[in-house]
Rosetta silent file (secondary structure, phi, psi, omega in degrees, C-alpha in Angstrom):
SEQUENCE: XXXXXXXXXXXXXXXXXXXXXXXXXXXXXXXXXXXXXXXXXXXXXXXXXXXXXXXXXXXXXXXXXXXXXXXXXXXXXXXXXXXXXXXXXXXXXXXXXXXXXXXXXXXXXXXXXXXXXXXXXXXXXXXXXXXXXXXXXXXXXXXXXXXXXXXXXXXXXXXXXXXXXXXXXXXXXXXXXXXXXXXXXXXXXXXXXXXXXXXXXXXXXXXXXXXXXXXXXXXXXXXXXXXXXXXXXXXXXXXXXXXXXXXXXXXXXXXXXXXXXXXXXXXXXXXXXXXXXXXXXXXXXXXXXXXXXXXXXXXXXXXXXXXXXXXXXXXXXXXXXXXXXXXXXXXXXXXXXXXXXXXXXXXXXXXXXXXXXXXX
SCORE:     score description
SCORE:     0.000 S_00000001
   1 L     0.000  143.031 -178.165   48.796   -6.625   11.810 S_00000001
   2 L   -68.291  161.292  179.232   47.244   -7.688    8.522 S_00000001
   3 L   -59.493  -42.131  174.764   49.329   -9.203    5.717 S_00000001
   4 L   -95.712  113.239 -178.567   48.733   -6.036    3.730 S_00000001
   5 E   -71.270  136.798 -175.995   49.710   -3.126    5.930 S_00000001
   6 E  -102.613  122.687 -174.071   47.172   -0.305    5.835 S_00000001
   7 E  -115.922  142.560  175.098   48.579    3.221    5.548 S_00000001
   8 E  -123.480  145.947 -179.481   46.893    6.613    5.890 S_00000001
   9 E  -111.555  127.044  174.108   48.235    9.992    4.736 S_00000001
  10 E  -112.742  113.248 -173.298   47.635   13.181    6.708 S_00000001
  11 L   100.388  100.747 -172.635   48.466   16.192    4.559 S_00000001
  12 L  -109.061   43.488  179.235   48.010   15.639    0.818 S_00000001
  13 L   -95.693 -147.702 -172.052   50.227   18.387   -0.554 S_00000001
  14 H   -61.753  -45.522 -175.257   53.533   18.440   -2.409 S_00000001
  15 H   -71.086  -32.174  177.077   55.643   16.174   -0.195 S_00000001
  16 H   -67.602  -46.777 -177.443   52.895   13.546    0.005 S_00000001
  17 H   -78.060  -26.088 -178.600   52.346   13.485   -3.755 S_00000001
  18 H   -88.442  -22.000 -175.129   55.988   13.898   -4.666 S_00000001
  19 H  -130.196  -63.670 -169.113   57.497   11.343   -2.302 S_00000001
  20 H   -65.494  -51.235 -175.199   55.309    9.315    0.062 S_00000001
  21 H   -66.807  -45.355  176.822   52.420    8.262   -2.162 S_00000001
  22 H   -60.140  -40.009 -179.216   54.464    7.236   -5.226 S_00000001
  23 H   -68.656  -44.488  179.358   56.839    5.220   -3.037 S_00000001
  24 H   -63.141  -37.682 -176.126   54.084    3.534   -1.035 S_00000001
  25 H   -67.725  -16.218  179.612   52.132    2.677   -4.206 S_00000001
  26 L   -85.083   -7.924 -175.382   55.083    0.611   -5.486 S_00000001
  27 L   -96.661  121.407 -176.485   54.940   -1.797   -2.514 S_00000001
  28 L   -63.811  -29.410 -175.152   52.797   -4.898   -3.021 S_00000001
  29 L   -94.751   19.390  179.306   52.218   -5.368    0.719 S_00000001
  30 E  -121.616  136.780  170.313   50.859   -1.831    1.268 S_00000001
  31 E  -120.975  127.046  177.252   47.316   -0.513    0.906 S_00000001
  32 E   -94.254  107.055 -164.887   46.768    3.246    1.114 S_00000001
  33 E  -108.500  -12.804 -177.144   43.333    3.315    2.712 S_00000001
  34 E  -150.816  145.586 -176.758   42.750    6.855    4.028 S_00000001
  35 E  -136.295  135.508 -177.924   43.600   10.426    3.066 S_00000001
  36 E  -135.571  135.298  173.735   43.224   13.586    5.109 S_00000001
  37 L  -157.256  146.691  178.500   43.690   17.255    4.282 S_00000001
  38 L   -66.911  -18.766  170.018   42.131   20.487    5.531 S_00000001
  39 L  -102.991   99.755 -170.647   41.381   21.107    1.839 S_00000001
  40 H   -56.048  -33.778 -179.221   39.133   18.125    1.193 S_00000001
  41 H   -59.291  -36.813  178.407   39.619   18.313   -2.572 S_00000001
  42 H   -64.617  -41.779  178.032   43.326   17.522   -2.156 S_00000001
  43 H   -64.221  -41.169 -179.942   42.496   14.413   -0.146 S_00000001
  44 H   -64.964  -41.718  179.453   39.948   13.317   -2.740 S_00000001
  45 H   -64.745  -41.749  178.991   42.392   13.778   -5.621 S_00000001
  46 H   -66.154  -39.364  179.682   45.095   11.799   -3.828 S_00000001
  47 H   -64.223  -40.720  179.536   42.635    9.026   -2.977 S_00000001
  48 H   -63.874  -34.812 -176.478   41.520    8.731   -6.607 S_00000001
  49 H   -85.623  -37.676 -170.715   45.109    8.409   -7.786 S_00000001
  50 H  -120.939  -13.184 -173.337   46.701    6.296   -5.070 S_00000001
  51 L   -84.011  162.386  171.030   44.012    4.833   -2.833 S_00000001
  52 L   -68.369  167.970 -174.552   42.317    1.464   -2.771 S_00000001
  53 L   -56.990  -37.463 -176.347   38.810    1.355   -4.220 S_00000001
  54 L   -99.627   21.929 -178.046   37.161    1.888   -0.829 S_00000001
  55 L   -58.006  143.293 -179.313   39.638    4.520    0.410 S_00000001
  56 E  -102.737  150.451  176.811   38.212    7.087    2.833 S_00000001
  57 E  -122.848  145.393 -176.284   38.816   10.836    2.796 S_00000001
  58 E  -138.974  151.370  167.404   38.764   13.184    5.777 S_00000001
  59 L   -95.638  -25.554 -176.243   39.095   16.862    6.630 S_00000001
  60 L  -108.648  121.513  178.445   39.764   16.038   10.290 S_00000001
  61 H   -68.916  -26.762  178.166   42.769   13.928   11.253 S_00000001
  62 H   -61.912  -38.756  177.931   41.054   13.199   14.595 S_00000001
  63 H   -67.911  -41.265  178.789   38.285   11.402   12.725 S_00000001
  64 H   -58.861  -43.051 -175.352   40.787    9.452   10.649 S_00000001
  65 L   -66.519  -12.527  176.657   42.616    8.265   13.776 S_00000001
  66 L   -75.657  -13.594 -178.682   39.407    6.607   15.021 S_00000001
  67 L   -77.325  106.375 -175.573   39.759    4.008   12.245 S_00000001
  68 L   -71.874  -12.621 -178.986   41.218    0.981   14.049 S_00000001
  69 L   -79.486  -17.022 -178.535   42.062   -0.766   10.769 S_00000001
  70 L   -77.075  128.432 -179.051   44.828    1.752    9.939 S_00000001
  71 L   -93.682  -38.515 -171.093   48.284    0.500   10.906 S_00000001
  72 E  -132.927  139.402  174.415   50.545    3.376    9.861 S_00000001
  73 E  -114.466  133.261  170.217   50.168    7.139    9.598 S_00000001
  74 E  -107.521  120.914 -177.527   52.375    9.332    7.377 S_00000001
  75 E   -97.934  113.563 -174.868   52.378   12.953    8.578 S_00000001
  76 L  -128.069   48.029 -175.724   53.005   15.348    5.676 S_00000001
  77 L  -110.075  174.059  174.287   51.756   18.650    7.096 S_00000001
  78 L   -57.617  157.657 -171.750   53.442   21.988    7.924 S_00000001
  79 H   -57.083  -34.979 -173.375   56.041   21.876   10.693 S_00000001
  80 H   -69.706  -13.178  178.886   53.882   23.413   13.413 S_00000001
  81 H  -108.279    0.360 -178.661   51.474   20.442   13.394 S_00000001
  82 H   -55.461  -51.268 -175.106   54.016   17.605   13.223 S_00000001
  83 H   -67.100  -47.242 -178.180   54.110   16.975   16.960 S_00000001
  84 H   -55.511  -48.966 -176.619   50.384   17.364   17.587 S_00000001
  85 H   -73.139  -42.691 -178.459   49.380   14.910   14.856 S_00000001
  86 H   -62.086  -44.809 -179.544   52.222   12.434   15.410 S_00000001
  87 H   -64.782  -42.398  177.874   51.582   12.169   19.147 S_00000001
  88 H   -61.787  -39.287  179.918   47.841   11.738   18.594 S_00000001
  89 H   -68.064  -42.664  177.277   48.520    9.001   16.032 S_00000001
  90 H   -60.224  -42.989 -179.304   50.931    7.172   18.343 S_00000001
  91 H   -71.883  -16.753  175.203   48.371    7.334   21.139 S_00000001
  92 L   -90.637   13.314  175.460   45.770    5.964   18.698 S_00000001
  93 L    72.987   33.163  176.775   47.942    2.827   18.369 S_00000001
  94 L  -112.241  146.428  167.047   49.442    3.730   14.969 S_00000001
  95 E   -78.071  150.890 -172.440   53.047    3.623   13.817 S_00000001
  96 E  -133.457  130.003  162.386   54.143    7.009   12.465 S_00000001
  97 E  -109.129  121.246  178.717   56.426    8.358    9.777 S_00000001
  98 E  -111.583  136.052  178.198   56.627   12.140   10.117 S_00000001
  99 E   -64.820  157.377  176.709   58.246   14.324    7.500 S_00000001
 100 L   -73.178  158.788  -14.029   61.317   16.333    8.439 S_00000001
 101 L   -68.400  165.854 -175.590   62.011   18.372   10.466 S_00000001
 102 L   -55.095  -44.467 -178.551   60.767   16.365   13.420 S_00000001
 103 L  -158.441  168.405  178.014   58.941   19.344   14.915 S_00000001
 104 L   -69.268  -34.753 -178.754   58.831   23.126   14.942 S_00000001
 105 L  -125.884  157.859  177.913   60.427   23.217   18.414 S_00000001
 106 H   -66.379  -35.618  178.693   62.842   21.028   20.339 S_00000001
 107 H   -61.271  -41.845  177.760   60.324   20.707   23.161 S_00000001
 108 H   -66.012  -37.911  177.985   57.790   19.245   20.734 S_00000001
 109 H   -62.485  -41.406  178.685   60.419   16.859   19.358 S_00000001
 110 H   -66.230  -35.022  175.803   61.132   15.605   22.874 S_00000001
 111 H   -63.453  -36.941  178.582   57.395   15.102   23.424 S_00000001
 112 H   -66.929  -41.973  177.066   57.296   12.952   20.301 S_00000001
 113 H   -59.845  -45.896 -178.557   60.177   10.791   21.559 S_00000001
 114 H   -63.253  -39.701 -179.646   58.406   10.333   24.892 S_00000001
 115 H   -65.159  -40.105  178.324   55.124    9.413   23.173 S_00000001
 116 H   -63.816  -41.556  178.474   56.813    6.736   21.068 S_00000001
 117 H   -66.092  -42.442 -176.456   58.403    5.232   24.176 S_00000001
 118 H   -66.284  -39.606 -175.714   55.177    5.414   26.150 S_00000001
 119 H   -89.208  -18.892 -177.290   53.010    3.796   23.476 S_00000001
 120 L    75.774    9.961  178.535   55.544    1.274   22.191 S_00000001
 121 L   -92.001  157.644 -178.401   54.749    2.269   18.598 S_00000001
 122 L   -83.334  141.838  178.250   57.397    2.978   15.977 S_00000001
 123 E  -136.310  130.662  175.434   58.237    6.544   15.005 S_00000001
 124 E  -137.480  163.113 -177.381   60.583    7.690   12.267 S_00000001
 125 E  -122.362  145.400 -169.854   61.366   11.004   10.570 S_00000001
 126 E   -79.157   64.888  174.533   61.715   11.583    6.811 S_00000001
 127 L   -94.215   77.447 -171.016   65.451   12.144    6.403 S_00000001
 128 H   -70.371  -17.526 -178.346   65.625   10.518    2.981 S_00000001
 129 H   -68.419  -15.409  173.004   69.178   11.666    2.159 S_00000001
 130 H   -63.612  -21.210 -171.223   70.551    8.895    4.384 S_00000001
 131 H   -98.069    5.210  172.171   69.352    6.482    1.703 S_00000001
 132 L   -68.626  154.368 -178.730   71.398    7.833   -1.207 S_00000001
 133 H   -64.589  -36.918  179.551   74.084    5.488   -2.473 S_00000001
 134 H   -69.354  -37.210  177.988   76.889    7.922   -1.577 S_00000001
 135 H   -64.943  -43.939 -179.795   75.510    8.375    1.948 S_00000001
 136 H   -63.156  -41.211  179.670   75.216    4.627    2.480 S_00000001
 137 H   -66.659  -44.091 -179.525   78.764    4.038    1.262 S_00000001
 138 H   -63.281  -36.756  177.062   80.162    6.858    3.410 S_00000001
 139 H   -59.337  -43.588  178.686   78.388    5.450    6.459 S_00000001
 140 H   -64.567  -41.348  178.070   80.173    2.113    5.936 S_00000001
 141 H   -57.513  -44.543 -179.644   83.514    3.902    5.484 S_00000001
 142 H   -68.606  -42.650 -179.202   83.011    5.667    8.809 S_00000001
 143 H   -63.125  -33.547 -178.940   81.790    2.553   10.625 S_00000001
 144 L   -84.140   -0.682  175.056   84.842    0.596    9.502 S_00000001
 145 L    79.706   15.418 -177.029   87.163    3.300   10.820 S_00000001
 146 L   -63.084  -27.974  179.969   88.712    4.209    7.469 S_00000001
 147 L   -94.713   -4.832 -177.236   88.673    7.908    8.401 S_00000001
 148 L    73.562 -145.270  177.079   89.819    7.353   11.970 S_00000001
 149 L   -80.841  119.237 -179.289   88.513    9.820   14.538 S_00000001
 150 E   -87.348  110.823 -173.782   86.338   12.371   12.731 S_00000001
 151 E  -114.097   -7.589  176.220   87.023   15.663   14.479 S_00000001
 152 E  -144.462  137.600 -179.895   85.939   18.248   11.880 S_00000001
 153 E  -149.830  157.846  172.982   82.984   18.294    9.501 S_00000001
 154 E  -126.407  136.961  175.504   80.913   20.610    7.355 S_00000001
 155 E  -109.156  119.788 -172.439   77.194   20.266    6.676 S_00000001
 156 E  -108.250  126.886  174.325   76.250   21.865    3.349 S_00000001
 157 E  -146.197   64.142 -172.142   72.772   23.106    2.393 S_00000001
 158 E  -111.150  119.240  168.771   73.491   26.019    0.059 S_00000001
 159 L  -110.480  144.807  176.958   71.231   27.201   -2.741 S_00000001
 160 L   -77.353  -54.839  176.115   72.102   30.269   -4.787 S_00000001
 161 E  -149.411   86.672  177.245   68.524   31.263   -5.650 S_00000001
 162 L  -148.489   69.189  178.443   65.950   28.592   -4.918 S_00000001
 163 L   -87.577  123.463  177.208   63.439   30.001   -2.463 S_00000001
 164 L   -73.245  112.199 -172.902   60.261   27.878   -2.223 S_00000001
 165 L   -97.821    3.253 -178.443   57.545   30.482   -2.772 S_00000001
 166 L  -101.554  172.489  174.997   54.498   28.210   -2.470 S_00000001
 167 L    58.001 -137.101 -175.572   52.589   26.930    0.537 S_00000001
 168 L  -114.505   19.284 -175.916   53.760   28.118    3.967 S_00000001
 169 L   -57.724  -32.616 -176.068   57.535   27.918    3.473 S_00000001
 170 L   -92.007    3.723 -175.660   57.999   31.664    4.062 S_00000001
 171 L   -98.050  106.424 -177.601   55.740   31.720    7.150 S_00000001
 172 H   -62.395  -35.154 -178.538   57.797   31.618   10.363 S_00000001
 173 H   -63.613  -40.121 -178.983   54.742   30.902   12.492 S_00000001
 174 H   -80.167  -38.546 -170.184   53.906   27.743   10.523 S_00000001
 175 H  -100.532  -28.502 -178.420   57.424   26.530    9.754 S_00000001
 176 L    89.922   -9.325 -179.145   59.606   27.775   12.598 S_00000001
 177 L   166.411 -175.322 -177.194   62.266   29.044   10.214 S_00000001
 178 L  -107.705 -121.996 -174.926   63.577   29.088    6.670 S_00000001
 179 H   -61.302  -29.638 -179.591   66.450   27.255    4.974 S_00000001
 180 H   -62.498  -48.642 -177.278   68.024   26.139    8.256 S_00000001
 181 H   -82.486  -17.524 -177.840   64.996   24.120    9.370 S_00000001
 182 H   -88.827  -56.944 -178.278   64.018   23.183    5.800 S_00000001
 183 H  -113.407  -25.866  174.452   67.222   21.983    4.102 S_00000001
 184 H   -61.151  -31.040  179.561   69.883   22.581    6.755 S_00000001
 185 H   -61.808  -37.580  177.653   68.105   19.897    8.748 S_00000001
 186 H   -64.715  -46.632 -177.176   68.907   17.313    6.031 S_00000001
 187 H   -64.630  -41.110  179.636   72.598   18.244    5.925 S_00000001
 188 H   -67.766  -43.928  177.986   72.953   18.169    9.709 S_00000001
 189 H   -57.912  -44.570 -179.303   71.134   14.842   10.044 S_00000001
 190 H   -61.317  -43.299 -177.764   73.388   13.304    7.407 S_00000001
 191 H   -65.962  -48.909  179.944   76.543   14.589    9.106 S_00000001
 192 H   -60.982  -38.031 -177.193   75.611   13.457   12.621 S_00000001
 193 H   -66.589  -48.816 -178.739   74.548   10.063   11.282 S_00000001
 194 H   -67.956  -31.985  176.597   77.734    9.237    9.382 S_00000001
 195 H   -77.120  -21.156 -172.774   79.810   10.503   12.333 S_00000001
 196 L    53.122   50.659 -178.018   77.552    8.647   14.802 S_00000001
 197 L  -132.836  110.334 -176.389   77.907   11.609   17.139 S_00000001
 198 L  -124.197   32.085 -178.803   74.791   12.892   18.898 S_00000001
 199 L  -124.284   82.563  178.718   76.245   14.699   21.888 S_00000001
 200 E   -73.271  147.666  177.424   76.450   18.468   21.248 S_00000001
 201 E  -106.717  -48.326 -177.512   78.201   20.682   23.774 S_00000001
 202 E  -153.291  154.352 -178.562   77.703   24.225   22.462 S_00000001
 203 E  -136.014  137.608  172.244   76.329   26.083   19.446 S_00000001
 204 E  -127.028  126.961 -173.440   77.022   29.530   18.006 S_00000001
 205 E  -138.384  159.414  173.855   74.786   30.692   15.174 S_00000001
 206 E  -137.525  146.744  173.260   73.828   33.550   12.873 S_00000001
 207 E  -129.947  154.244 -177.011   70.826   34.112   10.626 S_00000001
 208 E  -132.726  146.201  174.925   70.324   36.701    7.883 S_00000001
 209 L  -126.986   64.932 -174.181   67.390   38.496    6.247 S_00000001
 210 L  -100.896  -67.675 -176.777   69.314   40.211    3.445 S_00000001
 211 H   -72.874  -20.026 -179.864   68.279   39.038   -0.013 S_00000001
 212 H   -63.766  -19.450 -176.958   64.754   38.235    1.188 S_00000001
 213 H   -91.308    1.919 -179.039   63.989   41.962    1.233 S_00000001
 214 L   -83.124  139.766  176.936   64.693   42.486   -2.488 S_00000001
 215 L   -85.298  145.887  174.548   61.817   43.131   -4.907 S_00000001
 216 L    51.573   43.411 -177.107   61.475   41.140   -8.163 S_00000001
 217 L   -75.764  147.553  173.720   64.447   38.954   -7.274 S_00000001
 218 L   -66.552  134.900 -176.324   65.720   36.246   -9.584 S_00000001
 219 L  -161.491  145.244 -177.983   64.604   32.882   -8.241 S_00000001
 220 L   -58.070  -33.736 -177.110   64.105   29.331   -9.502 S_00000001
 221 L  -114.064   30.968  178.050   60.403   29.410   -8.569 S_00000001
 222 L    87.826  155.869 -176.568   59.621   33.026   -9.331 S_00000001
 223 L   -65.785  156.568 -177.737   60.144   36.172   -7.287 S_00000001
 224 L  -107.296  165.520  174.734   58.833   36.374   -3.737 S_00000001
 225 L   -93.675  111.590 -178.312   56.878   38.995   -1.829 S_00000001
 226 H   -54.984  -30.647 -179.295   59.301   40.548    0.706 S_00000001
 227 H   -67.538  -26.212 -178.751   56.375   41.362    3.028 S_00000001
 228 H   -97.995   -3.482 -178.303   55.542   37.657    3.315 S_00000001
 229 L   -87.343   82.668 -173.537   59.178   36.496    3.648 S_00000001
 230 L   -96.890   -0.870  177.746   59.217   36.249    7.452 S_00000001
 231 L  -104.438  170.979  178.250   61.913   33.581    7.793 S_00000001
 232 L   -68.265  155.873  172.721   65.680   33.883    7.311 S_00000001
 233 L   -96.942  -17.739  174.677   67.176   33.614    3.817 S_00000001
 234 E  -155.326  154.545 -179.437   70.420   32.084    5.146 S_00000001
 235 E  -153.076  147.211 -175.833   71.744   30.695    8.423 S_00000001
 236 E  -141.126  146.676 -179.258   75.060   29.410    9.699 S_00000001
 237 E  -146.543  148.862  170.223   76.198   27.595   12.808 S_00000001
 238 E  -115.288  122.665 -175.220   79.279   26.257   14.539 S_00000001
 239 E  -115.626  122.718  173.387   78.572   23.187   16.652 S_00000001
 240 E  -105.233  137.306 -176.921   81.082   21.762   19.109 S_00000001
 241 E   -99.992  162.444 -176.775   80.512   18.236   20.360 S_00000001
 242 L   -62.939  -25.986  179.246   81.302   16.805   23.776 S_00000001
 243 L   -87.806    5.534  178.059   84.184   14.755   22.346 S_00000001
 244 L    97.698  -12.398  179.767   85.754   17.917   20.919 S_00000001
 245 L   -64.949  150.520  179.943   84.618   17.482   17.306 S_00000001
 246 E  -124.173  135.569  177.755   83.482   20.618   15.460 S_00000001
 247 E  -123.925  130.310  172.355   80.781   20.876   12.775 S_00000001
 248 E  -101.926  123.417  179.768   80.146   23.902   10.570 S_00000001
 249 E  -110.829  125.788  178.947   76.562   24.057    9.266 S_00000001
 250 E  -125.758  134.726 -178.546   75.738   26.328    6.328 S_00000001
 251 E  -146.084  142.879  174.735   72.296   26.819    4.818 S_00000001
 252 E  -160.352  148.773  165.880   70.671   29.222    2.373 S_00000001
 253 L   -98.887  -29.714 -177.708   67.780   29.591   -0.012 S_00000001
 254 E  -143.048  116.536 -176.928   69.216   32.792   -1.448 S_00000001
 255 L  -155.198  139.188  176.990   72.902   33.693   -1.290 S_00000001
 256 L   -79.817   87.707 -178.454   75.342   35.377   -3.651 S_00000001
 257 L  -154.356  154.278  171.516   77.608   32.376   -4.148 S_00000001
 258 L  -107.107   -3.648 -179.384   78.597   29.877   -6.805 S_00000001
 259 L   -88.405   75.019 -173.186   79.562   27.256   -4.215 S_00000001
 260 L   -98.500  127.039  174.652   76.203   25.491   -4.327 S_00000001
 261 E  -160.407  141.540 -174.131   75.641   22.124   -2.667 S_00000001
 262 E  -134.318  136.784 -179.938   72.682   20.662   -0.798 S_00000001
 263 E    56.031   49.392  178.414   72.296   17.789    1.670 S_00000001
 264 E  -133.654  164.016  177.583   76.004   17.000    1.582 S_00000001
 265 E  -142.302  158.129  175.073   78.789   16.798    4.104 S_00000001
 266 E  -123.828  132.906 -176.951   82.567   17.009    4.302 S_00000001
 267 E  -123.382  141.946  174.251   84.474   14.978    6.887 S_00000001
 268 E  -129.849  121.998 -179.582   88.024   15.207    8.208 S_00000001
 269 E  -125.478  178.374 -177.878   89.450   12.449   10.375 S_00000001
 270 L   -71.808  -22.174 -178.014   92.797   11.317   11.736 S_00000001
 271 L  -111.792  -12.628 -179.014   93.183    8.637    9.045 S_00000001
 272 E   177.776  176.443  178.766   91.408   10.194    6.087 S_00000001
 273 E  -135.622  170.646  179.499   88.763   12.535    4.808 S_00000001
 274 E  -151.992  149.257  173.742   85.694   12.446    2.575 S_00000001
 275 E  -149.183  164.426 -179.494   83.551   14.877    0.644 S_00000001
 276 L  -114.816   34.310 -178.222   80.564   14.890   -1.693 S_00000001
 277 L   -64.843  -45.082 -177.224   81.873   17.587   -4.043 S_00000001
 278 L  -141.011   82.726 -168.926   81.771   15.439   -7.165 S_00000001
 279 L    76.127 -132.619  176.835   80.086   12.196   -6.290 S_00000001
 280 E  -126.463  125.361 -179.983   81.942   10.754   -3.298 S_00000001
 281 E  -121.312  137.152  175.665   85.675   11.262   -2.822 S_00000001
 282 E  -113.851  134.342  179.878   87.896    9.722   -0.164 S_00000001
 283 E  -130.449  158.028  178.788   91.274   11.271    0.587 S_00000001
 284 E   176.725 -157.075 -178.802   94.217   10.470    2.810 S_00000001
 285 E  -131.620  134.167  178.375   97.855    9.462    3.021 S_00000001
 286 E  -148.061  134.099 -178.387   99.398    6.101    2.182 S_00000001
 287 L    52.932   42.023  177.647  103.040    5.076    1.828 S_00000001
 288 L    63.654   23.375  176.905  104.062    8.683    2.539 S_00000001
 289 E  -132.664  146.914  176.802  102.001    9.945   -0.389 S_00000001
 290 E   -81.935  144.667  177.351   98.674   11.755   -0.539 S_00000001
 291 E  -134.698  157.994  174.528   95.814   10.115   -2.409 S_00000001
 292 E  -140.347  117.818 -178.002   92.318   11.028   -3.614 S_00000001
 293 E  -112.202  132.302  174.000   89.948    8.265   -4.675 S_00000001
 294 E   -92.294  124.088 -177.859   86.697    8.715   -6.591 S_00000001
 295 E   -87.775  126.793  176.066   84.140    6.128   -5.485 S_00000001
 296 L   -83.895  119.294 -171.990   82.074    4.540   -8.275 S_00000001
 297 L  -108.361   -4.665  178.100   78.537    4.382   -6.965 S_00000001
 298 L  -118.746  179.099 -177.373   76.594    3.072   -9.951 S_00000001
 299 L  -112.041   25.685  179.292   76.810   -0.033  -12.089 S_00000001
 300 L   -62.605  139.252  179.287   77.190    1.645  -15.466 S_00000001
 301 L    90.513   -1.735  179.313   79.301   -0.371  -17.845 S_00000001
 302 L   -89.484  130.076  179.863   78.439   -3.688  -16.230 S_00000001
 303 L   -60.337  142.843  174.654   77.295   -6.372  -18.677 S_00000001
 304 L    65.972   20.386  177.521   73.688   -7.539  -18.423 S_00000001
 305 L  -120.283  128.154 -172.677   72.717   -4.652  -16.096 S_00000001
 306 L   -87.536    0.607  175.258   70.113   -2.183  -17.321 S_00000001
 307 L    85.129    2.114 -179.072   71.181    0.636  -15.024 S_00000001
 308 L   -78.868  130.481  178.080   67.951    0.836  -13.027 S_00000001
 309 L  -134.008  146.966  178.561   68.439    1.749   -9.402 S_00000001
 310 L   -70.469  132.751  178.474   65.981    2.410   -6.592 S_00000001
 311 L   -77.674  166.836 -171.998   65.818    6.100   -5.711 S_00000001
 312 H   -64.331  -34.435 -179.893   66.405    7.265   -2.158 S_00000001
 313 H   -66.521  -42.893  179.110   62.739    7.999   -1.460 S_00000001
 314 H   -64.956  -40.072  178.129   61.638    4.531   -2.510 S_00000001
 315 H   -63.309  -45.555 -179.802   64.407    2.945   -0.442 S_00000001
 316 H   -56.724  -50.476 -176.540   63.471    5.028    2.590 S_00000001
 317 H   -68.427  -40.474  179.843   59.782    4.101    2.455 S_00000001
 318 H   -61.072  -44.932 -178.417   60.446    0.430    1.676 S_00000001
 319 H   -70.897  -30.729  175.344   62.795    0.037    4.647 S_00000001
 320 H   -65.510  -48.127  178.686   60.390    1.893    6.931 S_00000001
 321 H   -62.329  -38.896  177.161   57.529   -0.434    6.037 S_00000001
 322 H   -61.805  -38.848  179.049   59.876   -3.401    6.472 S_00000001
 323 H   -63.204  -38.336  178.121   60.782   -2.155    9.975 S_00000001
 324 H   -69.674  -48.633 -176.470   57.106   -2.092   10.912 S_00000001
 325 H   -64.110  -34.719 -175.298   56.261   -5.473    9.385 S_00000001
 326 L  -109.874   15.834  175.061   59.281   -7.225   10.891 S_00000001
 327 L    51.783   53.377  177.181   59.434   -5.317   14.182 S_00000001
 328 L  -113.354  159.546  177.464   62.843   -3.752   13.551 S_00000001
 329 L   -70.681  131.348  177.172   64.234   -0.403   14.636 S_00000001
 330 L   -60.699  151.682  179.833   63.755    2.248   11.953 S_00000001
 331 L   -65.403  -37.829  172.918   66.971    3.497   10.365 S_00000001
 332 L   -98.406  109.707 -178.452   66.071    7.050   11.411 S_00000001
 333 L   -89.732  153.178  178.639   65.287    6.885   15.122 S_00000001
 334 H   -62.991  -32.896  179.276   63.272    9.574   16.923 S_00000001
 335 H   -63.395  -41.269  178.267   66.113   10.087   19.398 S_00000001
 336 H   -65.451  -46.494 -178.399   68.520   10.957   16.577 S_00000001
 337 H   -63.995  -32.132  179.237   66.052   13.298   14.896 S_00000001
 338 H   -64.547  -40.246  178.209   65.386   15.018   18.221 S_00000001
 339 H   -62.362  -39.646  176.568   69.068   15.958   18.570 S_00000001
 340 H   -57.890  -47.895  179.911   68.916   17.535   15.099 S_00000001
 341 H   -62.188  -38.692  179.662   65.937   19.654   16.209 S_00000001
 342 H   -64.980  -40.221  179.084   67.708   20.656   19.414 S_00000001
 343 H   -68.781  -43.679  178.914   70.782   21.852   17.522 S_00000001
 344 H   -59.835  -44.498  179.161   68.736   23.777   14.951 S_00000001
 345 H   -63.304  -36.701  178.971   66.793   25.513   17.693 S_00000001
 346 H   -65.318  -36.205  177.003   70.066   26.385   19.465 S_00000001
 347 H   -64.040  -45.404  177.606   71.362   28.039   16.260 S_00000001
 348 H   -61.576  -43.222 -179.581   68.204   30.157   16.041 S_00000001
 349 H   -64.449  -43.037  178.885   68.454   31.063   19.733 S_00000001
 350 H   -62.280  -40.301  179.693   72.135   31.975   19.411 S_00000001
 351 H   -62.963  -36.259 -178.964   71.380   34.143   16.381 S_00000001
 352 H   -74.237  -39.101 -174.647   68.720   36.057   18.344 S_00000001
 353 H   -92.078  -20.137 -175.273   70.766   36.564   21.513 S_00000001
 354 L    74.990   13.685 -178.694   74.230   36.907   20.004 S_00000001
 355 L  -123.717  156.421  174.974   75.488   34.388   22.554 S_00000001
 356 L   -69.759  148.943  176.180   76.563   30.761   22.422 S_00000001
 357 E  -109.331  127.289 -178.313   74.017   28.187   23.577 S_00000001
 358 E  -106.104  139.780  176.480   75.314   25.438   25.857 S_00000001
 359 L   -91.102  149.675 -179.534   73.789   21.994   26.282 S_00000001
 360 L    57.551    0.000    0.000   73.479   20.415   29.760 S_00000001
């Protein structure tokens, strides 16, 4: 691999321009050399802003993948094409970062895992919430056993009224679902990761299409067209793990609630608990008394420190590129992301059948 790693972007929409391209452009050892989008103008605009002088633009990702000089592909397309493009890129001898969720279906996610193993190329999924300072600290707390055995958890992905009305977010055929697969996936990934528990036993789930049918609804990004709202507006699941632990997953884009929290988790263990209600709080019992500690996660008030901190997206992309350059395992492994997809699909299946879904 060249000293300057060469990266190509497939899908030049919001997530590429809002996360991947700004983060990649900050890395001295990265060159963004190719851009692809089915709307060629989007690829051209991204190339002008973020590409090297000789950057190439494509309408066809198949044509892009023929370029042997490209080392890494970032897949930033709708969910239904994640697996197809990622597998093709892996087989074209490229390392791949694919945006979350891993795939529209669990079967496709498993195909992606198999392709990464078969080709020997690195594959990671864009679960950037692992890279927040509170998430990183909580992971260390769990690894060091401060909470003991974690046997109950909640995964929170609740918006009161924040339905994404642009692009294909409301299209079940393209996305595979609504808030559960869009933001619930972040909360579940975070919870499984800090618990280090990837062995589900059974899932029971429900989905709702209640507020999505309202006309002229209040919404952060403007009212939606109920006829085009083909995904759920909220979804909930109870997940039991093989070791007996239980996880409650809650997700919504539109829900009549004031208890709003997104990409957060609550943990309860035998030695202590933790939540992300107000920053990061650790609770437990010591010397026969209950305690609650607020964790300070920034460096405000420290002399000679200007308060600048790397955001989670920049950290995620920097560590991913480092994993490729130094042949290390990505922090988000395809095997972990695949379990997330399997659980999400089980919640959808349970909601449709009214029955629990059992693994193995």
